[in-house]
C-alpha positions as CSV (number, residue, x, y, z in Angstrom):
1,M,80.0,70.6,126.7
2,F,77.3,70.3,124.0
3,I,75.6,73.4,124.5
4,A,79.2,75.2,125.2
5,I,80.4,73.8,121.7
6,C,76.9,75.0,120.0
7,V,77.7,78.4,121.8
8,G,81.0,78.4,120.2
9,E,79.8,77.8,116.8
10,H,77.0,80.2,116.9
11,L,79.8,83.1,118.2
12,A,82.1,81.9,115.8
13,T,79.5,82.5,112.8
14,L,78.8,85.7,113.9
15,A,82.2,86.7,114.1
16,L,82.9,85.9,110.6
17,R,79.8,87.5,109.5
18,E,81.0,90.9,111.2
19,N,84.2,90.4,109.8
20,E,82.8,90.1,106.4
21,R,80.6,93.0,106.7
22,L,83.8,95.3,107.9
23,I,85.3,93.9,105.0
24,G,82.5,94.8,102.4
25,N,81.9,98.1,104.1
26,D,85.8,99.2,103.4
27,L,85.5,97.8,99.8
28,A,82.1,99.4,99.1
29,A,84.0,102.8,100.4
30,S,86.9,102.4,98.4
31,V,84.6,101.7,95.5
32,D,82.9,104.8,96.0
33,R,85.8,107.0,96.1
34,V,86.6,105.2,92.7
35,L,83.1,106.2,91.3
36,D,82.8,109.7,93.0
37,S,86.3,110.7,91.5
38,A,85.6,109.5,87.9
39,S,81.9,111.5,88.1
40,S,82.9,114.7,89.8
41,S,86.5,115.8,89.0
42,S,85.7,118.3,86.4
43,R,82.7,117.1,85.8
44,A,81.3,120.6,85.1
45,N,83.4,121.1,82.6
46,V,82.8,117.9,80.4
47,E,79.0,118.3,80.8
48,A,79.1,121.7,79.5
49,L,80.3,119.8,75.8
50,S,77.1,117.9,76.2
51,G,75.0,118.2,73.0
52,S,77.8,120.2,71.3
53,P,78.8,118.9,67.7
54,C,81.6,116.4,68.0
55,I,84.1,118.2,65.6
56,E,84.2,121.4,67.6
57,V,84.3,119.5,71.2
58,E,86.3,116.3,70.6
59,R,89.9,117.6,71.5
60,K,88.7,119.6,74.2
61,L,86.5,116.2,75.4
62,A,90.3,114.2,75.1
63,E,91.8,117.0,77.2
64,L,89.4,117.0,80.3
65,E,89.6,113.1,80.0
66,T,93.4,113.2,81.0
67,H,91.8,114.9,84.6
68,L,89.3,112.3,85.3
69,R,90.7,109.9,87.3
70,Y,90.2,105.7,86.7
71,V,88.3,106.9,83.7
72,R,89.3,105.4,80.2
73,A,87.0,107.2,78.3
74,V,84.4,110.0,78.3
75,A,81.5,110.2,75.6
76,L,78.8,112.7,75.1
77,V,75.2,111.5,74.3
78,E,72.4,113.1,72.2
79,N,68.7,111.6,71.6
80,G,69.8,108.2,73.1
81,R,72.9,107.6,71.3
82,V,76.9,108.1,71.8
83,Y,78.0,110.5,69.4
84,C,81.7,111.9,70.6
85,S,84.4,110.0,72.5
86,S,87.3,111.7,74.1
87,A,89.2,108.3,73.0
88,L,87.5,107.6,69.3
89,G,86.2,111.0,68.5
90,R,83.2,111.2,66.1
91,V,81.2,107.7,66.9
92,D,77.9,106.5,66.8
93,V,76.7,104.1,68.9
94,P,72.7,103.5,70.9
95,L,73.0,104.4,74.4
96,S,71.4,101.1,75.2
97,A,74.6,99.1,74.3
98,Y,75.8,100.6,77.6
99,V,73.0,101.5,79.8
100,R,69.5,100.3,79.9
101,A,66.8,103.0,79.8
102,R,65.3,102.7,83.1
103,R,69.2,103.5,84.6
104,R,69.6,106.6,82.5
105,A,68.6,109.1,84.9
106,R,71.9,108.8,86.5
107,G,73.1,105.1,86.7
108,I,75.7,102.7,86.5
109,A,76.3,99.3,84.5
110,L,78.9,96.9,84.9
111,L,79.5,95.2,81.3
112,A,81.6,92.4,80.3
113,E,82.8,94.4,77.1
114,T,82.1,97.4,75.3
115,P,81.6,97.8,71.2
116,F,85.3,98.7,70.9
117,Q,86.9,97.0,73.4
118,P,85.8,93.1,73.2
119,G,86.4,90.7,76.1
120,V,87.8,93.6,78.5
121,P,84.8,94.3,81.3
122,V,84.6,97.8,82.6
123,L,81.8,99.8,84.6
124,V,80.0,103.0,83.3
125,V,78.2,105.7,84.9
126,F,75.7,107.8,82.7
127,N,75.1,111.3,83.7
128,S,71.7,113.1,82.3
129,T,72.3,116.7,81.4
130,T,69.3,117.4,79.8
131,S,66.0,115.1,78.9
132,N,68.0,114.3,75.9
133,S,71.6,114.5,76.1
134,G,74.2,113.6,78.5
135,V,77.8,112.1,79.5
136,L,78.9,108.7,79.3
137,Y,82.3,107.9,81.8
138,V,83.9,104.5,81.1
139,I,85.9,103.1,84.1
140,E,88.7,100.2,83.7
141,A,87.3,97.4,85.6
142,D,90.8,96.7,86.6
143,Y,90.5,99.3,89.1
144,L,87.5,97.7,90.7
145,A,89.6,94.4,90.8
146,D,92.3,95.8,92.6
147,V,89.9,97.2,95.2
148,L,88.6,93.9,95.8
149,V,91.9,91.9,95.8
150,H,92.4,93.8,98.8
151,G,89.6,92.1,100.5
152,V,91.9,88.6,100.7
153,R,94.4,90.6,103.0
154,Y,91.8,90.3,105.4
155,G,90.4,87.1,105.3
156,A,88.1,86.8,102.4
157,E,88.3,83.9,100.1
158,R,86.2,85.6,97.6
159,A,84.9,89.3,97.2
160,A,83.1,90.8,94.6
161,F,81.3,93.9,92.5
162,A,77.7,93.2,91.9
163,I,74.8,95.5,90.2
164,S,71.5,93.8,90.7
165,G,70.2,92.6,87.5
166,N,73.3,93.4,85.9
167,G,76.6,91.1,86.5
168,L,79.2,90.4,88.8
169,L,82.7,91.0,88.9
170,D,85.4,89.0,91.1
171,E,88.6,90.0,92.4
172,K,90.3,88.8,89.5
173,G,88.6,90.7,87.1
174,R,86.1,88.1,85.6
175,F,82.7,89.5,84.4
176,Y,79.6,87.1,85.1
177,S,76.3,87.7,84.0
178,A,74.0,85.4,85.5
179,V,75.1,84.6,88.8
180,D,73.7,83.9,92.0
181,A,75.7,85.7,94.5
182,D,74.1,84.6,97.7
183,A,74.9,81.0,96.4
184,Y,78.6,82.0,96.5
185,Y,78.5,84.6,98.9
186,S,77.8,84.8,102.3
187,T,77.9,88.9,103.1
188,R,76.4,91.4,100.8
189,V,77.2,94.9,101.8
190,T,75.1,97.6,99.7
191,S,76.4,101.0,98.8
192,R,74.6,104.0,100.2
193,A,75.8,106.4,97.4
194,W,75.3,104.3,94.0
195,P,73.6,101.6,93.1
196,F,75.7,98.3,94.0
197,A,76.5,95.9,96.1
198,I,79.9,94.1,97.6
199,V,79.6,90.3,98.1
200,V,82.1,88.7,100.3
201,A,82.9,84.8,101.6
202,S,85.6,84.2,104.4
203,S,88.2,81.7,103.3
204,P,88.0,78.1,104.8
205,D,91.0,78.8,106.6
206,L,89.8,81.6,108.3
207,M,86.7,80.0,109.0
208,A,88.2,77.0,110.5
209,R,90.4,79.3,112.6
210,K,87.5,81.2,113.7
211,R,85.5,78.4,114.8
212,W,88.1,76.7,116.4
213,G,89.0,79.8,118.8
214,F,85.5,80.1,119.5
215,A,85.1,76.4,120.3
216,V,88.1,76.7,122.9
217,A,87.1,79.6,124.4
218,S,83.6,78.1,125.0
219,G,84.9,74.9,126.4
220,A,87.2,76.3,128.5
221,V,84.9,78.0,131.0
222,G,86.8,75.5,133.9
223,L,90.1,76.3,132.3
224,L,90.0,80.2,131.9
225,I,93.8,80.9,132.2
226,A,94.7,78.1,129.7
227,G,91.9,79.3,127.4
228,L,93.2,82.8,127.4
229,I,96.5,81.8,126.6
230,A,95.0,79.4,123.6
231,A,92.9,82.6,122.4
232,M,96.0,84.7,122.5
233,Y,98.1,82.1,120.4
234,L,95.5,81.4,117.9
235,L,94.6,85.2,117.3
236,A,98.4,86.5,117.2
237,F,100.6,84.0,116.3
238,A,98.6,81.3,114.1
239,P,98.2,83.6,111.1
240,R,101.6,84.7,110.8
241,R,102.9,81.1,111.4
242,L,100.7,80.0,108.2
243,L,101.3,82.6,106.0
244,L,104.9,82.0,106.3
245,A,104.7,78.7,105.8
246,A,102.8,79.0,103.0
247,V,105.3,81.3,101.5
248,R,107.8,79.0,102.0
249,Q,105.8,76.5,100.2
250,G,105.5,79.0,97.5
251,L,109.2,79.5,96.9
252,K,110.0,76.1,96.5
253,R,107.2,75.1,94.0
254,N,107.8,78.0,91.8
255,E,105.0,80.1,92.6
256,F,106.5,83.2,92.9
257,Y,107.8,85.0,89.7
258,L,108.5,88.5,88.7
259,V,107.0,91.5,86.4
260,Y,108.9,94.7,85.4
261,Q,107.7,98.6,85.6
262,P,109.7,100.4,83.5
263,I,111.5,103.9,84.5
264,V,111.2,106.6,81.7
265,A,113.0,109.8,80.8
266,M,110.5,112.6,81.4
267,T,111.8,114.3,77.8
268,D,110.9,111.7,75.8
269,R,109.4,108.7,77.7
270,S,112.3,106.4,76.5
271,V,112.9,103.7,78.8
272,V,115.9,103.6,80.7
273,G,115.3,101.2,83.4
274,V,113.1,98.7,85.3
275,E,112.1,98.1,88.8
276,A,111.5,94.2,89.5
277,L,108.5,93.6,91.6
278,L,107.7,90.2,93.6
279,R,104.4,88.5,92.6
280,W,102.9,85.5,94.1
281,H,100.3,83.5,92.1
282,H,99.4,80.8,94.6
283,A,98.4,77.2,93.5
284,K,94.6,77.1,95.3
285,W,93.9,80.9,95.7
286,G,95.5,82.6,92.8
287,P,97.2,86.2,93.0
288,I,98.3,87.3,96.4
289,S,98.7,91.1,96.8
290,P,102.4,91.8,97.9
291,A,100.6,94.0,100.7
292,V,99.5,90.4,102.4
293,F,103.0,89.0,102.8
294,M,105.6,91.3,102.4
295,E,105.7,92.9,105.8
296,E,105.7,89.5,107.3
297,V,108.2,88.2,105.4
298,E,110.9,91.3,106.0
299,S,110.5,91.2,109.5
300,S,111.2,87.0,109.2
301,D,114.1,84.4,108.5
302,L,112.7,84.1,104.9
303,L,113.8,87.4,104.3
304,E,117.4,85.7,103.0
305,E,115.5,83.5,100.9
306,A,112.8,86.0,99.3
307,T,115.6,88.7,98.5
308,R,118.0,86.3,96.9
309,F,115.2,84.7,94.6
310,V,114.3,88.3,93.5
311,L,118.5,89.4,92.7
312,Q,118.9,86.1,91.2
313,T,115.8,86.2,89.0
314,A,115.6,89.9,87.9
315,L,119.5,89.9,86.6
316,A,118.9,86.4,84.9
317,E,116.1,87.6,83.1
318,M,117.4,91.0,82.3
319,S,120.7,89.6,81.0
320,A,119.0,87.1,79.2
321,M,116.7,90.0,77.4
322,A,120.0,92.5,76.6
323,P,120.3,94.8,75.0
324,A,116.5,94.6,74.0
325,L,115.7,95.6,77.6
326,P,117.5,98.8,79.7
327,L,120.1,99.3,81.4
328,R,119.4,99.9,84.9
329,I,117.8,97.2,87.0
330,A,116.4,98.0,90.3
331,V,115.8,95.3,93.0
332,N,114.1,96.6,96.7
333,I,116.0,95.1,99.5
334,A,115.5,95.6,103.8
335,P,117.9,97.3,105.8
336,R,118.0,93.8,107.1
337,D,119.7,92.6,104.4
338,L,122.6,95.1,104.6
339,E,123.0,93.8,108.0
340,R,123.3,90.1,106.8
341,K,126.5,88.3,106.5
342,G,127.3,87.0,102.8
343,F,124.3,89.3,101.3
344,V,127.3,91.7,100.1
345,A,129.6,88.5,98.5
346,E,126.0,87.7,96.6
347,V,125.3,90.6,95.0
348,V,128.9,91.4,93.9
349,A,129.0,87.7,92.5
350,A,125.6,88.5,90.7
351,V,126.8,92.2,89.2
352,R,130.0,90.6,87.9
353,S,128.0,88.0,85.4
354,L,125.8,91.1,84.2
355,P,126.3,92.6,80.7
356,P,128.6,95.5,80.1
357,N,127.1,99.1,81.1
358,T,124.4,97.6,83.0
359,T,123.8,98.7,86.4
360,L,122.3,97.4,89.6
361,V,120.1,99.8,91.7
362,L,119.3,98.8,95.5
363,E,115.8,100.6,96.8
364,L,116.0,100.8,100.4
365,T,112.4,100.1,101.9
366,E,111.3,100.6,105.3
367,R,114.7,103.0,105.3
368,F,113.5,104.5,108.9
369,L,115.0,101.3,110.4
370,L,118.5,101.6,108.2
371,S,121.4,102.0,111.2
372,E,124.5,103.3,110.7
373,S,126.2,100.6,111.9
374,A,130.0,99.3,110.5
375,R,128.7,96.9,108.8
376,T,125.8,98.7,106.8
377,S,128.7,101.1,106.1
378,A,130.6,98.7,104.9
379,A,128.3,97.2,102.6
380,F,127.6,100.8,101.1
381,S,131.4,101.2,100.6
382,A,131.6,97.6,99.2
383,L,128.9,97.7,96.7
384,R,129.4,101.1,95.3
385,A,132.9,100.2,94.6
386,E,131.4,97.3,92.2
387,G,129.4,99.9,90.5
388,V,126.0,99.0,92.9
389,R,124.0,102.1,93.0
390,F,121.5,103.1,96.0
391,A,117.8,104.7,96.0
392,I,115.6,105.9,98.5
393,D,112.1,104.5,98.3
394,D,108.7,106.6,98.9
395,F,110.9,109.6,99.5
396,G,108.7,112.1,102.0
397,T,107.3,109.7,104.1
398,E,108.1,108.0,107.2
399,H,111.3,109.2,109.5
400,S,113.6,112.3,108.3
401,N,114.8,111.3,104.8
402,L,117.5,114.4,105.3
403,D,119.1,112.9,107.8
404,L,119.9,109.5,105.5
405,L,121.0,111.8,102.8
406,N,123.3,112.9,105.2
407,R,124.8,109.8,106.3
408,F,124.5,107.5,103.2
409,P,125.8,107.9,99.8
410,F,122.4,107.4,97.7
411,D,122.0,108.2,94.2
412,Y,118.4,108.3,93.6
413,I,115.6,109.4,95.5
414,K,112.1,108.3,94.6
415,I,108.9,110.6,95.3
416,D,106.3,108.9,96.7
417,R,102.7,108.5,94.6
418,Q,101.0,110.3,97.3
419,F,102.7,113.5,96.6
420,V,102.8,112.7,92.4
421,S,99.1,112.2,93.0
422,Q,99.0,116.3,94.2
423,V,101.1,117.6,91.5
424,D,98.5,119.0,89.3
425,T,96.5,120.3,92.0
426,G,98.3,122.4,93.8
427,G,101.4,120.2,95.3
428,A,103.8,121.1,92.2
429,D,105.7,123.6,94.7
430,L,106.9,120.3,97.0
431,I,107.9,118.5,94.1
432,A,110.2,121.4,93.3
433,A,111.4,121.7,96.5
434,I,112.5,117.8,96.5
435,V,114.0,118.4,93.3
436,A,116.2,121.4,94.6
437,L,116.9,119.3,97.4
438,A,118.4,116.6,95.1
439,R,120.4,118.7,93.0
440,H,122.0,120.0,96.3
441,F,123.3,116.7,97.2
442,D,124.0,115.6,93.6
443,L,120.9,112.7,93.5
444,K,118.7,112.3,90.4
445,V,114.8,112.1,90.8
446,I,112.4,109.3,90.2
447,A,108.3,110.3,90.4
448,E,106.4,107.1,91.3
449,G,102.6,106.4,90.5
450,V,102.4,108.8,87.7
451,E,98.8,107.8,86.2
452,T,97.8,111.2,84.2
453,Q,98.9,113.2,81.3
454,S,98.3,116.1,83.5
455,Q,100.9,114.7,85.9
456,H,103.7,113.8,83.7
457,D,103.6,117.3,82.5
458,G,103.3,118.9,86.1
459,L,106.4,116.7,86.9
460,K,108.5,117.8,83.7
461,S,107.6,121.2,84.2
462,V,109.5,121.4,87.7
463,G,112.5,119.4,86.5
464,V,111.8,116.0,87.7
465,P,114.3,113.9,85.1
466,Y,112.5,110.5,85.6
467,A,109.4,108.8,86.3
468,Q,107.6,105.5,86.4
469,G,103.7,104.8,86.4
470,Y,100.3,103.5,84.5
471,L,100.6,106.1,82.4
472,Y,103.4,105.0,80.9
473,Q,103.1,100.8,80.9
474,R,101.8,98.7,83.6
475,P,104.1,96.0,85.1
476,A,104.7,93.0,82.6
477,T,107.0,89.8,82.6
478,A,110.6,90.3,80.8
479,Q,109.3,89.1,77.6
480,R,106.4,91.0,77.5
481,L,108.1,94.1,78.5
482,A,111.0,93.4,75.6
483,A,108.4,93.0,72.9
484,S,106.6,96.2,74.1
485,I,109.9,98.2,73.7
486,S,110.9,96.4,70.7
487,S,107.4,97.4,69.2
488,A,108.0,101.1,70.4
489,G,111.2,101.4,69.1
490,E,110.2,100.1,65.7
491,T,107.3,102.4,65.8
492,A,109.7,105.5,66.4
493,Q,111.9,104.8,63.6
494,L,109.1,104.5,61.5
């Protein structure tokens, strides 16, 4: 039995390391794509400006920067000095403030801050064009943190981006200049394309489950059937049960909160609405991505409690901020909500407490599960009679959306970000077709995930009236959103 336990412990360790390697490889590939996209898209056009006087090319440089995904700024370098920036125009900063001399052939560096934005970590990429000149790309560290946080979904407690002898950035966007990664992280995966590594450490919960599972399997040689049942339970049901239990406790402990992403009019970028987004800050593990828990919540009996929390919190916070905040409040619901007894009454009671001229919009997720039942049709009719409006989320993906437009009285369709990202690279015709379809059904179109000015211009040119995305504003709490909208209004008046 002792040998079996030792074998089980060894196999569990190997399984944990393999899982960490899989996570590390996936994260490294994602960061590779960020770096490749940032430094290769429109790269030839940018590098053609290297060595030119800033006064002659700064406008062109700023224009080209808008075509580079993930990039905050592009700068030109001559004789070891950064002399022209797409964000600031003419500058004079030594290149050594960004990249060490031994890395200048084609290197990257992770910085705690830049001379022009203290306290904000960035990743810089330097490409030499001649022996005396080059181009410097400055990438937001937030993009790296967004990539790293996905490692938590697969059982990692910590995941970080590291450059040897330079620094380390963890999944929370924190920069460390002198950290012994081997002491805090158990697995290191090195990129094959760029000089960086992803370091990963498994969560205690995953380690305990893995070790327990292998111990049971190894110790149950004489009880094969019972051992297989136990292993199947551990692998298939325990993680979901533990996750839902944590969500239930999180709702009780007020660990969940809402942030709001503005929806703007394409003509003047004025804010016309907000989408409420659920966030979870675990007392021990910190921020947890909605991708980790929302799918499980929507298929469990916790859906009712979660939907009620989002609906009541969003309407209460937005009502408290009126009239500083917009008049349309979008809340995500699942098809199962419309089938739930008491849902319509809850929404009606909440809507009747809203300030005048404020509209609630219910966005349908997992719309392919929407059934044309008597209860669903009655819910649509009752809520529309109270002024509630409906939107199809992520239009163009999954199952037949055209059939849904014929069967249900929607008011908005939201174009999925995967189509928006292609609008300035040959995908404008598809967006135009969706706009024409929406007009046929008397629907309004909202584009999701707009990140660049060129995407904004492309969407506007094909007639998309509304949009949301990082280009306009990142999701923020109600108070911060109200402050930013108020500040923008004062600036416009000035």
